[in-house]
N, C-alpha and C positions, 0 to 999 in steps of 0.2 A: 649488084653483089648479092649473094645468099647468106643465111644465117651464120653458117660455119666460117665464112670469110670475115664477117663481122666479129665473130668470136675470136679469131686470130688476131685481128687488129686490136681487140680490147685487151687481150692478154699481153701483147707486146707493149702497148702504150701504158696499161697500168702498171707494168714492171719497171718503168723508168725512174728507178729510185736514185736520183742523183745525189740525194743527201745521205743515203745510208752508210757508205764507207766512212764518211768523215763524222758520224753522228757522235761518236765516242770523242773525237778531237773537239768538236763543238762544245760539248760539255766540259771537257777539261780545260778549254780556254776560259770557260766561265768561273774557273778557280773553285770547282767543287772538288770534294774529296773523292778518292776511288770507290769507297762503299756506296755514297750518294750516287755517283754516276752509274754504277752498276744496278742500284736500287732503281733509278728512272728507266734504265733499259729494261729492267725486269717487270716493271709496271705494265708494259706493252704485252708481255707474255700473260701476265696475271688476268689483265682484262680480257684477252682472247679466251683464256680458260674459263672465267666466270660468265661470259656473255656467249658461249658457243651455240646455245639453243635459242638465242634471240632471232636467228634468221628464219628459224623453222616457224617461229610464232608470228614473224612478219608475213611469212607466206600465205598465213590464213587470211592476210588482209589485202595483199597485193602479188602481183606477179613477181617471179624470180628476178627478172631484169630491174625492177624497180628496187627491190631489196639490195642488189648489188650497187645500183646507182646511189643509194643512201650511203652504202659503205664508202664508196669512192668520195663522197661529199664530205663525210667525216673525217677521212684521211687528210683531205686538204684542209679543213678547219684545224685539225691537230697541228699540221706542220705550220700554219699561220701563227698559231699560239706560240709555238716553240721559237719563232723569230720576233715575236712581238714584244717579249719581255724575257728577262733572265731571272726574274723572281721564282723560287722554287714551286710555289703554288702553280704558277702559269705553266712552267715547264712539266709539272705532274698532269694538269689538265690537258696539256698538248699530247702527252704520251697516251693518256686515257682515251682520248678521242681517236688517236691513230690505231690503238689496240682494237676499239670497238669497230672502227671502219673496216679493218683487216678481218675481223671475226665475222662480220655481216657478209663480207664479199667472198672470202676464201673458200668456205665449205659449199656456197650457193653456186659459184661459177662451174665446178665440176658437175653439180647436179644439173644445171642448165644444159651444159654440153651433152650430158647422156640423154637428156630428153629431145636433143636434135636429131638423134638417130632412133631407127625402130628398135624394138626390143630383141629382134633377131640379129641385130648388126653390132654385137659386142666387141668384135675383132676391129672393125672400121672405127669404132667409138676409141678403144684402147690405142689404136695407131694415131688418132687425132689428139688424145690426151697427151701422149708422149711426145708427138711433133710440137704441139703448142707448148708444151712444158719446156722444151728445149729452146724455143724461141724467146720464152720468158727469161731464161739464163742468159741468153745473148743480149737481150734488152737490158737486164740488170748489169751485164759486163760493160757495155759501151757507156750507160748512164754513169756508171761508178767511176770509170776512168775521168769522163768529162767533168763529173762532179767534183772529183779530187783537184782537177786543174782549175776549175772556177773557183774553187774555196780559197785558193792562193791569192787571188785578187779581191774576192768579196765573200766573206764567210756565210752570208745570207742567200747568195745567189743559187746554190744548189737546191735550197730549200724552195724558192721561188719557181724554179724549173720543174720540181717534183709536184708542186701545187698545180702547175699548169698541165702537167700530165693527168692529174686526177680530174680535172676539169674536162679534159678531151675524153678520158675513159668514160666518165659518166654520160657523155653525150653519145659515144659510140655503142655502148651496151644498150641503150634505149631504142637503138635501130633495129635490134633482133626481135623478130615478130614470131608468133606461134607457127609451128609446123603441122603437118598432117599427123606425124607420131603423137604429138602431144594431144591432138583433138581426138584421136582414136582411143584414149584410155589411159593416157599418162598425164592428165590434167593436173594443173596445179592446185594447190589447196585453195587459193583464191577463186579459181574457176568453178569448183565444185561448191563452194560456199554460195556463189551467185546463183547456182542451179538447184539451191535448196538441199543439197546433200552435205552430210556431216563426214569429214574426213576422220576415220579411225585413229586413235593414237598410235604413233609410230613407236612401238615397243619391240624392236627387233632383237632377237636373241641370236647373236652370231656364232658361227663355228668357232672351235678352237684356232683353227688356221686363220680365220678372219680376225678374230682378236689378236693373234700374233702379228698380223700386218699392220694393225693399228700401233701396237706397241713398237714394232720396228721403224715405222714412219716416225713416231713420236721421240723415240730415242735417238736415233742417228740423227735426226734434223736438230734436236735440241742440243746434243753433245758436240755438234760442228758449228751450228750457227751461234750459239752462245760464245765459243771462243772468237769466231769470226767478227762478231759485233762487239764484244765486250773485253777480250783478252789479247787477241792479236794486234788490233790497233795499239794497245799500250806497249807491246813489243816493238812494233815498227816506229811508232812516233816517239815514245818516251825513252826506250832503252837503246835501240839502234840509232835513233834520230836521223832517219833518212827524210829527204824531201818529199813535199806533197805529191809531186809527180810521180816518184817512184812508190811512194806510198800508195797511191791509187793503182798504180801498175801492177804492183806485187799483190794487193788484195784482189785484183780482177782475175788473177789465175784461179781463184776459188771459183768464179762464176764461170770462166772459160771451160775449165774442166767439169764443172756441173752441168754445163751446156752438153758437152759431149756424152757425159753420163745419161742425162735425161734423153738425149736424142736416141740412144742405142740400148738402154737398159732392158726395155721390154723384149726386144729382139735377142739380146744376150741371154736373158732369162729363160726365153723359150728354147734356145740352143742347148745351153749347160744345165738348166735346171734352175728354179728359183732359189732351191736350197743352198746350192753351191754360190750363187750370186750373193745370197745374204752373209754366207760366212767370209767371202772375200771382201765384200765392203766394210764388214764389222772389223776385220784385221786391218784393212787400210786406214780405217778411223783411228784405231787405237795406235797405229804406226805413226800416224800423222801428229797426234797429240804429244807423243813421246819426242818427236823431232822438234816441235815446237818448243817443248821445255828445254831441249839441249841447244837450241839455236843461239849463236853468237855472232852470226853475220847474215846479210841479207840473203845469201844463196841458200842456206839451209832452210831459212824462213820461207823462201818461195818454193821450195820442194815440198814443205810441210803444208803450206796453203793448197797447193796443187793436189796432193794426195786426198786432203779434206774435201775439196771440191768434187773430185772423181768418186769419192766414196759415197757422198750424200746427194749428188745431183739427181739419181735415178730414183730416189725413194719415194717421191710423189706419183710419177706414173706408174710405178710398180704397185704401190698401195692402193691408189686410186682405181686402178684397173681390177684388182682383187675385190675391193669393197663395193665398188659402184655396179653392183650386179643388175641383170635385166629382171623384169618382173617386179621391181621396186617403184613405189610412188615417188614423186619429187621430195615430198615431205620426209619419206623414209631415207631416201638417199642423202639428202641434206643433213638429216640427223646423223648419220653414221659418219659422213665426212666431217661434220662439225665435231664430233666426239673425238675424232682423231686430232683434230686442231686443238681441242681442249686438252687433250693428254700432252700434246706438243707444249703448249702453253704452261702447264703445270712444271714439266720438267725444265723448261727453258728459264722460267722465273727462278725456281729453286736453284739452277746452276749459276745463274748471274748474281743472286743475292749472296749465296754462300761463297761464290768464287770471288766477289769483291773483298770480303773479309779476308779470305785466304791469301789473296794477291797482296793485300796491304801488310799483313802480319808475316807471311812466310815466303812470298815472292812467286814469281811465275813459274819456275821449274817445279817447285812442290804442288803448285796448282795443277799444271798440266799433267804431271805424273799421276796425281790423285784422279783427275778426270778419266785418264786412259785406264786405270784399275777398275773404277767404279762402272764406267761404260762397259768394259769387258765383262764384268760379273753379272751386271744387270741384264746384258743381252744373253748371256748364257742361260740365265734363269728364265728369261722370257721364252727362249726357244724350248726349254724343257716343259714349261707350262702348256705349250700348244700340243703336247703328245697325249694320246690316250684318252680323249674326252669326246663327247658327242654334243650335238646341239638339236633343239626342237625346231630350229628356224635356219636351215642352211641357205645361205643366199648364194654365194659364189666363191670361188677361189680358195679351196682347202690348201693349206700348206703342203707341198709335196713331201712324202715321207722318204 
């Protein structure tokens, strides 16, 4: 098997998040208050934000595959802590370890994928990024449904299965070896250090369009994933009181539509223009939040979740394709992609912490209406900020005018 095949396997296995749909319910069954639950969920995003540059520093000491492997190991340790004790301190440490693991792996894996292709092969890279991202969603989909079913018989079983996937992911990523493209000038920081060369500091100044794609990814992912992880489970489990099987099935619609979106987002963007696609996904996200706030039964909740997944699924392949430019060293690519994750972590944590308070004091409807309004205003402001500016270091992917 070649490196790209191993990368596909890694992304599929590493996204077997059996525990993710039921994480809110797991915390809720520990008799924690809503603000505390949302705080625990937010810690994950805060850690991602604060440690976003750690993978670049580790790349000065080792190859990208080893950095990703450490990340997978930390995610497994974090999940083990979550099921080992229900003490608040242990749960907090578990979330910190999971967040750090994701931070090390997330930005690095896209950079690793780019290094598997020649610098002139941007289109093939974008196609592989989009295709592998869609399989990631499919993996999350199936694991989420299975995890919800297993949770009914043993609340810790989904966590153990996720830990097993972390171990397998760690093993698979280490099977990827250097390619000719890497050896010809896209060497990792570790390679250059061993050769006695010093890697220049990665201080990229992105174009307004590229800064926009960072904001687009961070905003649409945070404003959809925060409700998916922290607020919609409350609607389904506590307010609508549906069974765990249907709980997992309805939540899986987010992942299913996200899979379709990730699969075709790049192609649709090329056909109708990225600007139009951005506007469509933004409006779909706003609509989905409003429908969640109005939901009184499972049908409307399912529609809202499906719209949310459709709107957010293509964000990563679209943004990564625009930001992951040719001519960039691995450390630079990783720094750019990690800054994207750091911005996402900030917004995700902010929404969960503030949302936990609003949910307890004012209810789900006010929370979702407020999220819809804030998301629309911030997204509009972000689009306006991308206009009429220049950059000293254009990398790739200027936002279409």
